[in-house]
C-alpha positions as CSV (number, residue, x, y, z in Angstrom):
1,M,75.7,76.3,71.1
2,N,79.1,76.8,72.7
3,I,81.9,78.3,70.7
4,L,84.8,75.8,70.2
5,I,87.0,77.9,67.8
6,D,86.9,81.6,67.1
7,I,89.0,82.7,64.2
8,K,89.6,86.5,63.9
9,N,91.1,88.3,60.9
10,L,93.4,85.4,60.0
11,T,95.9,85.9,57.2
12,V,98.3,83.1,56.1
13,A,101.0,83.3,53.5
14,Y,103.6,81.1,51.9
15,N,106.8,82.9,50.8
16,S,105.0,86.2,51.0
17,K,102.1,84.9,48.8
18,V,98.8,85.4,50.7
19,V,96.7,82.2,50.7
20,L,94.1,83.2,53.3
21,D,93.2,86.9,53.6
22,D,91.5,88.4,56.7
23,V,89.4,85.3,57.4
24,S,87.0,85.4,60.4
25,F,85.1,82.2,61.2
26,T,83.4,80.7,64.2
27,V,83.0,76.9,64.9
28,R,80.4,75.9,67.4
29,Q,79.8,72.8,69.3
30,N,78.2,70.0,67.2
31,D,78.6,72.0,63.9
32,F,79.1,69.9,60.8
33,I,80.7,72.2,58.3
34,G,81.5,71.3,54.7
35,I,84.5,73.3,53.5
36,I,84.6,73.7,49.7
37,G,86.5,75.8,47.2
38,P,88.9,75.6,44.2
39,N,92.2,73.8,44.3
40,G,94.8,76.2,45.8
41,G,92.0,78.3,47.4
42,G,93.3,77.8,50.9
43,K,91.1,75.0,52.3
44,T,93.9,72.8,53.6
45,T,95.8,75.9,54.8
46,L,92.8,76.8,56.9
47,L,92.9,73.4,58.5
48,K,96.6,73.5,59.1
49,A,96.3,76.9,60.8
50,I,93.6,75.6,63.1
51,L,95.9,72.6,64.0
52,G,98.9,74.8,64.6
53,L,100.9,73.3,61.8
54,I,101.5,76.7,60.2
55,E,102.0,80.1,61.7
56,P,99.7,82.9,60.5
57,V,101.0,86.3,59.3
58,S,98.3,88.0,61.4
59,G,95.0,87.4,63.2
60,E,94.3,84.9,66.0
61,I,92.7,81.5,66.5
62,C,91.1,81.2,69.9
63,F,90.1,77.7,71.3
64,C,87.6,77.0,74.1
65,D,89.1,75.9,77.4
66,E,88.2,72.2,76.8
67,L,90.2,72.1,73.6
68,N,93.1,74.1,75.0
69,K,93.5,71.8,78.1
70,K,93.6,68.6,76.1
71,R,94.5,69.0,72.4
72,G,94.1,65.2,72.1
73,N,90.5,66.1,71.8
74,I,91.1,67.1,68.2
75,G,91.1,64.3,65.7
76,Y,92.7,64.9,62.2
77,L,92.6,62.9,59.0
78,P,95.0,64.5,56.5
79,Q,95.0,64.0,52.7
80,V,96.3,60.5,51.9
81,N,97.9,60.1,48.5
82,K,100.2,57.1,48.8
83,F,102.2,55.2,51.3
84,D,105.5,53.4,51.2
85,S,104.7,49.7,50.8
86,K,107.8,48.9,52.9
87,F,106.7,51.0,55.9
88,P,106.8,48.6,58.9
89,M,103.9,50.0,60.9
90,S,100.9,47.7,61.3
91,V,97.3,48.8,60.9
92,F,96.7,48.2,64.6
93,D,99.7,50.4,65.6
94,V,98.6,53.2,63.3
95,V,95.2,53.4,64.9
96,L,96.8,53.0,68.4
97,S,99.0,55.9,67.7
98,G,95.9,58.1,67.8
99,L,96.0,57.7,71.6
100,A,99.6,58.6,72.0
101,S,99.0,62.3,72.9
102,N,97.1,61.1,76.0
103,K,99.9,58.7,77.2
104,S,103.0,59.1,79.4
105,L,106.2,57.3,78.5
106,K,106.2,55.7,81.9
107,Y,102.9,53.8,81.6
108,G,102.4,53.4,77.8
109,F,99.3,51.9,76.4
110,L,96.9,49.9,78.6
111,K,94.6,47.0,77.8
112,K,91.7,49.4,77.6
113,D,93.5,51.3,74.9
114,K,94.0,48.2,72.8
115,N,90.4,47.2,73.3
116,R,89.4,50.6,72.0
117,V,91.5,50.1,68.9
118,N,89.9,46.7,68.2
119,E,86.5,48.3,68.6
120,V,87.3,51.0,66.1
121,L,88.8,48.5,63.6
122,A,85.6,46.5,63.8
123,Q,83.4,49.6,63.3
124,L,85.3,50.4,60.1
125,G,85.4,46.9,58.8
126,I,89.1,46.4,58.9
127,E,89.6,44.1,61.8
128,K,90.9,41.4,59.5
129,Q,93.7,43.7,58.3
130,S,94.8,44.5,61.9
131,H,98.3,42.9,61.6
132,K,99.0,43.9,58.0
133,S,101.6,46.5,57.2
134,I,99.9,49.9,56.3
135,G,101.7,49.9,53.0
136,E,99.9,46.7,51.9
137,L,96.5,48.3,51.9
138,S,94.3,49.6,49.1
139,G,93.5,53.3,49.0
140,G,90.1,52.7,50.6
141,Q,91.4,50.5,53.3
142,M,94.1,53.1,54.1
143,Q,91.5,55.8,54.5
144,R,89.6,53.6,56.9
145,V,92.8,53.2,59.0
146,F,93.5,56.9,59.2
147,L,89.9,57.6,60.0
148,G,90.2,55.1,62.8
149,R,93.3,56.9,64.0
150,A,91.4,60.2,64.0
151,I,88.4,58.9,66.0
152,V,90.0,56.4,68.4
153,S,90.5,59.0,71.1
154,N,86.8,60.1,71.0
155,P,87.7,63.7,70.0
156,K,85.5,66.7,70.6
157,L,86.5,68.1,67.2
158,L,87.2,66.0,64.0
159,I,89.0,67.6,61.1
160,L,89.0,65.8,57.8
161,D,90.8,66.8,54.6
162,E,89.2,65.1,51.6
163,P,88.5,61.8,53.3
164,D,86.6,60.5,50.3
165,T,89.7,60.5,48.1
166,F,90.7,56.9,46.9
167,V,87.8,55.3,48.7
168,D,85.4,52.8,47.1
169,N,81.7,53.7,46.6
170,Q,80.6,51.4,49.4
171,F,82.9,53.0,52.0
172,E,82.1,56.5,50.8
173,N,78.4,55.9,51.7
174,E,79.4,54.3,55.0
175,L,81.8,57.2,55.7
176,Y,79.2,59.9,55.5
177,K,76.7,57.9,57.5
178,K,79.4,57.3,60.1
179,L,80.2,61.0,60.3
180,K,76.6,61.9,60.6
181,D,76.3,59.5,63.6
182,L,79.6,60.9,65.1
183,N,78.2,64.4,64.8
184,E,75.8,63.8,67.6
185,N,78.7,64.2,69.9
186,V,81.6,65.5,67.8
187,T,82.0,68.8,65.9
188,I,83.2,68.1,62.3
189,L,85.1,70.2,59.8
190,L,85.2,68.4,56.4
191,V,87.1,69.5,53.3
192,T,85.7,67.9,50.1
193,H,85.1,68.4,46.4
194,D,82.0,66.1,46.6
195,V,79.6,68.9,47.4
196,G,76.6,67.1,45.9
197,T,76.9,64.2,48.3
198,I,77.8,66.1,51.5
199,S,75.0,68.6,51.1
200,A,72.7,65.8,52.4
201,Y,74.8,65.5,55.6
202,V,76.5,68.7,56.6
203,K,74.7,71.5,58.5
204,S,76.5,74.5,56.9
205,I,79.0,75.3,54.2
206,A,82.1,77.4,54.1
207,C,83.4,78.5,50.7
208,V,87.2,79.2,50.8
209,N,89.0,80.9,48.0
210,R,91.6,83.2,49.7
211,E,88.6,84.7,51.5
212,L,85.9,82.7,53.4
213,H,82.2,82.9,52.8
214,Y,80.1,81.1,55.4
215,H,76.6,79.8,54.6
216,Q,74.6,78.9,57.7
217,S,72.6,76.2,55.9
218,N,73.3,73.4,53.6
219,I,70.6,74.8,51.3
220,I,71.6,78.1,49.5
221,T,69.3,80.3,47.6
222,P,70.3,82.3,44.5
223,E,69.8,85.5,46.5
224,Q,72.2,84.4,49.2
225,L,74.7,83.4,46.5
226,A,74.6,86.9,45.0
227,S,75.2,88.5,48.4
228,Y,78.0,86.1,49.4
229,N,79.6,86.2,45.9
230,C,80.2,82.4,46.3
231,P,81.1,80.0,43.5
232,I,78.2,77.6,44.3
233,K,75.4,78.3,41.9
234,L,73.0,75.8,43.2
235,I,72.7,72.9,45.7
236,T,69.6,70.8,45.6
237,H,68.3,67.9,47.7
238,G,66.7,64.8,46.3
239,S,67.7,61.4,45.0
240,V,70.6,63.0,43.2
241,P,71.7,66.2,44.9
242,H,74.1,68.2,42.8
243,T,75.9,71.5,42.4
244,V,77.2,73.7,39.7
245,L,80.3,75.8,40.4
246,Q,81.4,79.2,39.0
247,T,84.2,81.6,39.8
248,H,84.5,83.8,42.9
249,Q,84.7,87.5,42.2
250,P,86.8,89.5,44.7
251,H,85.0,91.6,47.2
252,S,87.2,94.7,46.8
253,N,90.6,95.9,45.8
254,K,91.8,96.3,49.3
255,H,95.2,94.7,48.4
């Protein structure tokens, strides 16, 4: 598979505190990578570095030509905690804004763009909320809207930061099924704490806790865990896939 992103020796810090330390990581076309790790371990920081929202201390992030030429090919769903109920933007306009990077000020949005928004709203079951203010929605509805914004441009790469937060059980199941379908044509990076559920959908797992440990499968043996020194103790498949977490041990005392 073609390489979309090649991360080499990436180090990121906030106020001199290192959050990601010498991370190297390759994302290939049609990957579906579940990114897990403890709170504060650097998962969101990794996504922000890929998106260019924060500047690394050292290392490099190389994109394939297709992503470099048209960064609108990257869809992003950030963490959503709450939204001002008085915010005047409608559901339709929020999703439409996902096409803004591809538009010029001269021509604006076309009829086909608005048709695409209506198509996405229908896919996510929120077409009836189209004209509501974004601040009027429930947490689950809001996540649907921001997922719509992330996928409306038909991105080549989809980056999601805990999209299962605040969603109802029905939409959580729909979400993962939708992502699995999208993965036929879209590369996905997904940060989540719900490892048991995603193990049935993702193709590989990256454990992030300052360092990054990459597992090329969604099934990890005890022998692999010992060599990777990863906090996942076990992931199983079945009617109730589950996981048990333990603490990472540092590789070395290089710092």
